[in-house]
C-alpha positions as CSV (number, residue, x, y, z in Angstrom):
1,M,19.7,-8.7,49.9
2,N,17.7,-11.9,50.3
3,D,18.8,-11.9,54.0
4,T,17.2,-8.5,54.7
5,L,13.5,-7.7,55.5
6,A,12.2,-4.1,55.1
7,I,9.7,-2.6,57.5
8,I,8.1,0.7,56.3
9,L,6.3,2.8,59.0
10,G,3.0,4.2,57.7
11,G,3.1,7.3,59.8
12,G,1.1,8.7,62.7
13,Q,-1.9,11.1,62.5
14,G,0.0,13.7,60.5
15,T,-1.6,16.6,62.4
16,R,0.9,19.1,61.0
17,L,-0.2,18.1,57.5
18,Y,-3.9,18.7,58.2
19,P,-6.1,19.2,56.2
20,L,-4.3,17.1,53.6
21,T,-4.4,14.2,56.1
22,K,-8.1,14.6,56.8
23,Y,-8.9,11.5,54.7
24,R,-5.5,9.9,54.1
25,A,-2.3,8.7,55.8
26,K,0.9,10.8,55.3
27,P,2.5,8.2,53.0
28,A,-0.7,8.3,50.8
29,L,-0.2,12.0,50.0
30,P,-0.1,12.6,46.2
31,L,3.3,13.6,44.9
32,A,4.2,15.2,41.6
33,G,0.6,14.9,40.3
34,K,0.6,11.1,39.8
35,Y,2.6,9.4,42.5
36,R,2.0,8.7,46.2
37,L,4.7,9.5,48.8
38,I,4.9,5.8,49.8
39,D,6.1,5.1,46.2
40,I,9.5,6.7,47.0
41,T,10.4,4.3,49.8
42,L,9.0,1.2,48.1
43,S,10.8,2.1,44.9
44,N,14.1,2.5,46.8
45,C,13.6,-1.0,48.2
46,I,12.8,-2.6,44.8
47,N,15.7,-0.8,43.1
48,S,18.0,-2.1,45.9
49,D,16.9,-5.7,45.4
50,I,15.0,-5.8,48.7
51,N,11.8,-7.7,48.0
52,K,10.5,-8.7,51.4
53,I,8.6,-5.7,52.5
54,F,6.0,-5.0,55.3
55,V,4.1,-1.7,55.5
56,L,2.7,-1.0,59.0
57,T,-0.4,1.2,58.9
58,Q,-2.9,2.7,61.4
59,F,-4.4,6.1,60.8
60,N,-6.7,6.8,57.7
61,S,-5.1,3.9,56.0
62,A,-7.8,2.9,53.5
63,S,-6.4,4.8,50.4
64,L,-2.9,3.8,51.3
65,N,-3.8,0.1,51.6
66,Q,-5.7,0.2,48.3
67,H,-2.8,1.9,46.5
68,I,-0.3,-0.7,47.7
69,N,-2.5,-3.6,46.9
70,N,-3.3,-2.3,43.4
71,T,0.3,-1.4,42.6
72,Y,2.9,-3.7,44.2
73,R,2.3,-7.3,43.1
74,F,5.4,-9.4,42.5
75,S,5.6,-12.4,40.3
76,P,4.2,-15.6,41.9
77,F,7.4,-17.3,40.9
78,S,9.5,-15.0,43.1
79,K,9.7,-14.9,46.9
80,G,9.1,-11.2,47.0
81,F,6.1,-9.4,48.5
82,V,4.8,-6.1,49.8
83,E,2.3,-6.8,52.6
84,V,0.3,-4.4,54.6
85,L,0.1,-5.0,58.4
86,A,-2.7,-2.9,59.8
87,A,-2.8,-2.1,63.5
88,Q,-5.0,-4.5,65.3
89,Q,-6.2,-5.2,68.8
90,T,-5.5,-8.7,70.2
91,T,-5.9,-10.5,73.5
92,V,-2.1,-10.1,74.0
93,S,-2.0,-6.5,72.9
94,P,-5.3,-4.7,73.3
95,D,-3.9,-1.2,72.4
96,W,-3.2,0.5,69.1
97,F,0.4,1.3,68.0
98,Q,1.9,3.8,70.5
99,G,4.9,4.8,68.5
100,T,7.3,3.6,65.8
101,A,9.1,1.0,68.0
102,D,5.8,-0.2,69.4
103,A,4.4,-0.7,65.9
104,V,7.3,-2.9,65.0
105,R,7.1,-4.8,68.3
106,K,3.5,-5.7,67.9
107,S,4.2,-6.9,64.3
108,L,7.1,-9.1,65.2
109,P,5.1,-12.4,65.5
110,T,4.1,-12.0,61.8
111,M,7.6,-11.1,60.6
112,D,9.5,-13.6,62.7
113,Q,8.6,-16.4,60.3
114,W,11.1,-14.9,57.8
115,Q,14.5,-16.1,59.0
116,V,16.6,-13.1,58.0
117,S,19.7,-11.6,59.5
118,D,18.9,-7.9,59.2
119,Y,15.8,-5.7,59.6
120,L,15.7,-2.5,57.6
121,I,13.4,0.1,59.3
122,L,12.2,2.9,57.0
123,S,9.7,5.8,57.0
124,G,7.0,6.0,54.4
125,D,6.8,9.8,54.3
126,H,10.3,10.9,53.2
127,L,11.4,12.1,49.8
128,Y,14.9,10.8,48.7
129,R,16.5,8.3,46.4
130,M,18.8,5.8,48.2
131,D,20.5,2.6,47.3
132,Y,20.1,0.6,50.4
133,R,22.6,-2.0,49.2
134,L,25.4,0.5,50.0
135,F,23.9,1.2,53.4
136,I,23.6,-2.5,54.2
137,E,27.1,-3.2,52.9
138,H,28.5,-0.6,55.3
139,H,26.5,-2.1,58.2
140,R,27.9,-5.6,57.6
141,K,31.5,-4.4,56.8
142,T,31.7,-2.6,60.2
143,D,30.0,-5.5,61.9
144,A,27.6,-3.1,63.6
145,D,24.6,-4.2,65.6
146,I,22.7,-1.1,64.4
147,T,23.4,1.4,61.7
148,I,21.8,4.8,61.3
149,S,21.8,6.8,58.0
150,V,22.7,10.4,58.7
151,I,22.9,13.7,56.9
152,P,24.5,17.1,57.9
153,V,21.9,19.8,58.6
154,E,21.6,23.5,59.5
155,E,20.5,24.7,62.9
156,A,17.0,25.7,61.7
157,Q,16.3,22.0,60.9
158,A,18.3,20.4,63.7
159,S,15.9,21.0,66.6
160,G,13.2,18.9,64.8
161,L,15.4,15.9,64.2
162,G,17.4,13.3,66.1
163,L,21.0,14.4,66.4
164,M,24.1,12.4,67.2
165,K,27.8,12.6,67.9
166,T,30.2,10.0,66.6
167,H,33.8,8.7,67.1
168,D,36.3,9.1,64.2
169,D,35.5,5.5,63.1
170,G,31.7,6.4,62.8
171,R,30.6,4.8,66.1
172,V,27.7,6.7,67.6
173,L,28.6,8.1,71.1
174,A,25.5,10.2,71.9
175,F,22.0,10.6,70.5
176,K,19.4,13.2,71.3
177,E,15.9,13.4,69.9
178,K,14.7,16.9,68.9
179,P,16.9,18.8,71.4
180,Q,16.3,22.4,72.3
181,G,18.3,25.3,73.8
182,E,21.6,24.4,75.4
183,E,21.0,20.7,74.7
184,L,20.9,21.5,71.0
185,K,24.1,23.5,71.1
186,S,25.8,20.6,72.9
187,M,25.2,18.4,69.8
188,R,27.2,20.6,67.4
189,V,30.0,18.6,65.6
190,D,32.7,19.3,63.1
191,T,31.0,18.0,60.0
192,Q,34.2,18.5,58.0
193,S,35.1,15.1,59.3
194,L,32.2,13.8,57.2
195,G,33.9,15.2,54.1
196,L,32.1,18.6,53.9
197,D,34.1,21.6,52.8
198,S,34.7,24.3,55.4
199,Q,31.9,26.6,54.1
200,R,29.3,23.8,54.2
201,A,30.5,22.5,57.5
202,E,30.1,25.9,59.1
203,R,26.6,26.2,57.7
204,M,25.7,22.6,58.7
205,P,27.2,21.8,62.1
206,Y,24.8,19.0,63.1
207,M,24.6,15.3,62.2
208,A,21.0,14.2,62.0
209,S,19.2,10.9,61.7
210,M,17.2,10.3,58.6
211,G,15.0,7.7,60.4
212,V,16.6,5.0,58.3
213,Y,17.9,2.2,60.5
214,I,19.2,-1.4,60.0
215,F,19.2,-3.8,63.0
216,K,20.7,-7.2,63.4
217,Q,17.7,-9.5,63.9
218,H,18.5,-10.6,67.4
219,V,19.4,-7.1,68.5
220,L,16.1,-5.7,67.4
221,F,14.2,-8.5,69.1
222,N,16.2,-8.0,72.3
223,L,15.7,-4.2,72.4
224,L,11.9,-4.4,71.7
225,N,11.1,-7.3,74.0
226,H,13.4,-6.3,76.9
227,S,12.0,-2.7,77.4
228,R,8.4,-2.8,76.5
229,E,7.8,0.7,77.8
230,H,10.0,2.0,75.1
231,T,7.7,3.0,72.2
232,D,9.7,5.2,69.9
233,F,13.0,4.4,68.0
234,G,14.5,8.0,68.2
235,R,13.3,8.8,71.7
236,D,13.8,5.5,73.4
237,I,15.4,2.6,71.5
238,I,18.4,4.3,69.9
239,P,19.6,6.1,73.1
240,E,19.3,2.8,75.0
241,A,21.1,0.8,72.3
242,I,24.1,3.1,72.4
243,K,24.8,1.9,76.0
244,K,24.8,-1.7,75.1
245,Y,25.5,-2.3,71.4
246,H,27.8,-1.2,68.5
247,V,25.8,1.6,66.8
248,Q,27.3,3.0,63.6
249,A,26.5,6.1,61.5
250,Y,26.4,6.0,57.7
251,L,26.7,9.2,55.8
252,F,24.1,9.8,53.1
253,Q,25.2,12.4,50.6
254,G,22.1,12.9,48.5
255,Y,18.9,14.9,48.8
256,W,16.5,14.0,51.7
257,E,13.4,15.7,52.9
258,D,11.1,14.8,55.8
259,I,7.6,15.7,54.5
260,G,6.2,16.8,57.9
261,T,4.4,20.1,57.3
262,I,2.2,21.8,54.7
263,E,5.1,24.0,53.8
264,T,7.7,21.2,53.3
265,F,5.1,19.3,51.3
266,Y,4.4,22.3,49.1
267,Q,8.1,23.2,48.6
268,A,9.1,19.6,47.9
269,N,6.5,19.3,45.1
270,L,7.3,22.6,43.5
271,G,11.0,21.9,43.9
272,L,10.5,19.1,41.3
273,I,10.1,21.7,38.5
274,R,13.0,23.9,39.6
275,Q,15.5,24.6,36.8
276,P,18.0,23.6,35.6
277,D,18.7,20.9,38.2
278,P,16.0,20.0,40.7
279,A,17.2,18.6,44.0
280,F,15.0,15.5,43.4
281,S,14.2,14.2,39.9
282,F,12.0,11.5,38.6
283,Y,14.0,11.3,35.4
284,D,16.5,8.5,36.4
285,I,16.4,5.5,34.1
286,E,18.7,3.4,36.4
287,F,16.7,4.1,39.6
288,P,13.0,4.7,38.6
289,I,10.1,5.6,40.9
290,Y,7.2,3.2,40.5
291,T,3.5,3.8,40.9
292,R,0.1,2.5,39.9
293,Q,-0.5,1.9,36.2
294,R,-3.7,3.7,35.4
295,F,-3.8,3.5,31.6
296,L,-4.9,7.1,31.2
297,P,-5.0,8.9,27.8
298,P,-2.5,11.6,26.8
299,S,-3.3,15.1,28.0
300,K,-4.8,17.6,25.6
301,I,-3.3,21.1,25.8
302,L,-5.2,23.6,23.6
303,H,-4.0,27.2,23.1
304,C,-2.1,27.5,26.4
305,S,0.9,29.3,27.8
306,I,3.0,27.0,29.9
307,E,6.2,27.8,31.7
308,E,8.2,25.6,34.1
309,S,5.3,23.2,34.8
310,M,4.4,19.5,34.9
311,I,1.2,18.2,33.4
312,C,0.3,14.6,34.1
313,D,-1.8,12.1,32.2
314,G,-5.5,12.4,31.3
315,C,-5.8,16.2,31.5
316,I,-7.7,18.7,29.4
317,V,-6.3,22.2,29.6
318,R,-7.9,24.9,27.3
319,G,-6.6,28.4,26.8
320,A,-5.0,28.6,30.3
321,R,-1.7,30.1,31.5
322,L,0.4,27.9,33.8
323,K,3.6,29.0,35.5
324,K,5.7,27.0,38.0
325,S,2.8,24.6,38.7
326,I,2.0,20.9,38.8
327,V,-1.2,19.6,37.2
328,G,-2.3,16.2,38.5
329,I,-4.0,13.4,36.7
330,R,-7.5,13.9,35.1
331,S,-7.4,17.6,35.7
332,R,-9.8,19.9,33.8
333,I,-8.7,23.6,33.4
334,S,-10.9,26.0,31.5
335,E,-10.1,29.0,29.2
336,Q,-8.5,32.2,30.5
337,S,-7.6,30.6,33.9
338,V,-4.2,31.3,35.5
339,L,-2.2,29.0,37.8
340,E,1.0,30.2,39.4
341,E,3.1,28.3,41.9
342,T,0.2,25.9,42.4
343,L,-0.1,22.2,43.1
344,L,-3.3,20.9,41.5
345,M,-3.6,17.3,42.6
346,G,-6.2,16.3,40.0
347,A,-9.1,13.9,40.3
348,D,-9.8,10.3,41.2
349,Y,-12.2,9.9,38.3
350,F,-13.3,11.3,35.0
351,Q,-16.5,13.3,35.2
352,S,-18.7,12.6,32.2
353,D,-20.2,15.5,30.1
354,D,-23.6,14.5,31.5
355,D,-22.4,14.8,35.1
356,R,-20.7,18.1,34.4
357,A,-24.0,19.4,32.8
358,S,-25.9,18.2,35.9
359,N,-23.6,20.1,38.2
360,L,-24.1,23.3,36.2
361,A,-27.9,22.8,36.2
362,A,-27.8,22.4,40.0
363,G,-25.8,25.7,40.3
364,N,-22.6,23.9,41.2
365,P,-19.3,24.0,39.2
366,P,-18.1,20.7,37.8
367,V,-14.8,19.1,38.9
368,G,-11.8,21.2,37.8
369,I,-11.0,24.9,37.4
370,G,-13.6,27.2,35.9
371,A,-13.0,29.8,33.2
372,H,-11.3,33.1,34.1
373,S,-10.2,31.8,37.6
374,V,-6.8,32.9,39.1
375,I,-4.9,30.6,41.5
376,H,-1.6,31.7,43.1
377,R,0.5,29.8,45.7
378,A,-2.0,27.1,46.6
379,I,-2.5,23.4,47.0
380,I,-5.8,22.2,45.4
381,D,-6.6,18.8,46.7
382,K,-8.4,16.1,44.6
383,N,-11.8,16.3,43.1
384,V,-12.2,20.0,43.8
385,H,-15.0,22.0,42.1
386,I,-13.8,25.5,41.4
387,G,-16.2,27.8,39.6
388,K,-15.8,30.7,37.1
389,N,-14.1,34.0,38.0
390,V,-12.7,32.5,41.3
391,Q,-9.6,34.1,42.8
392,I,-7.6,32.0,45.2
393,I,-4.8,34.5,46.0
394,N,-4.8,34.9,49.8
395,K,-6.1,38.4,49.3
396,N,-5.8,39.4,52.9
397,K,-2.2,38.0,53.3
398,Q,-3.3,35.6,56.1
399,I,-0.6,33.3,57.6
400,N,-2.9,30.8,59.2
401,L,-6.7,30.6,58.9
402,N,-9.2,27.8,59.4
403,R,-12.2,28.0,57.0
404,E,-12.8,24.3,56.8
405,R,-16.6,24.7,56.5
406,E,-16.0,26.9,53.5
407,G,-13.7,24.3,52.0
408,Y,-10.2,25.8,52.6
409,W,-7.4,26.5,55.1
410,I,-4.5,28.8,54.9
411,C,-1.3,27.4,56.4
412,N,2.0,29.3,56.4
413,G,0.5,31.7,53.8
414,I,-0.4,28.7,51.5
415,V,-4.0,28.3,50.6
416,V,-5.1,24.6,50.8
417,V,-8.5,23.8,49.2
418,L,-9.9,20.6,50.7
419,K,-10.6,17.4,48.9
420,D,-14.0,17.4,47.2
421,A,-14.6,21.1,48.2
422,I,-16.9,23.3,46.1
423,I,-15.8,26.9,45.6
424,P,-18.7,28.8,43.9
425,D,-18.4,31.2,41.0
426,D,-16.9,34.7,41.8
427,S,-15.5,33.6,45.1
428,I,-12.4,35.4,46.4
429,I,-10.1,33.7,48.9
């Protein structure tokens, strides 16, 4: 693995994840109450013995850059590093990143000093556990110029992904990025050839790219420098490469989720507490997920009813009822409150008793959930002040509603309370 360099793409504007991406990049989204989404891809690299890692960032990258710098510091006696490469304007390239391929192209001068044979291209906003060593071994065993990790998918997912057809030996013959209509139907394949049983193959007749690629060094450089108008890997680079190079598919048989919308983000988080076997679990001793060490105290749980939930470090929960919910770091939940199917992201700081008293004296609720409040099917972003007797229940059954000035949105029926929002006592959403 010393001959491999990883490039993690920090994501675009994340408009489909707004308002969660109002102040942060997609890979900086909190996950499971204490992690960030970028921790998944970085942990996959570290657990796969890949320790030369660049993260390319552009939009709302301050919190992402801070998290990476505070978390991923290798020993000075090793040759490993995790380095952020932020988009920059230069005399040679005055524009910002125009796409995934363009981001890598504009960063090549920095990465070229590392004389490696393969470049591993990854996304920083996917949820999956993968041993890249097996992926790279397949790439080298088949002597491919490019290898793409693929999964079988259903038709409902297929139109939003890059789809491909392969020869019996795994060589990619055709690739279409987000096809629709007849073009989508033309990309159906017999996924039984991938080892699926007949029932699963009928349900999943498409072979989709995970956005995980490995390129031989000279092939990547040739493709990026030869066609400078090509700015995206899925739309431009891969279809062009199939005509000239040996492109292989590698079947990934684990769980994988592209966190691209509010609904997928919400379902992926709550899926972590699904019983008995969640699709993705953090409880893997051999392949752990790393994150920032915060040295928080244990949580205090006083006279509560808790069912199928996760409670992270540094919380104080008094006399509340929690069901199928995740409670993030430093959360405060007051007596007789109810959380059901809710993701509470927690807080970036502890609010002192004096500060909480000052909030109350000014007529504002302190950070956390006030007494006798009920929250159902919601995402509560960080540092939110929710008062007493508040109901966040989507009372009018709205599907989509923009109330940003009032501190919340409703997306696909899920109420999203914005970061730092103040929801006064007795409010009903």
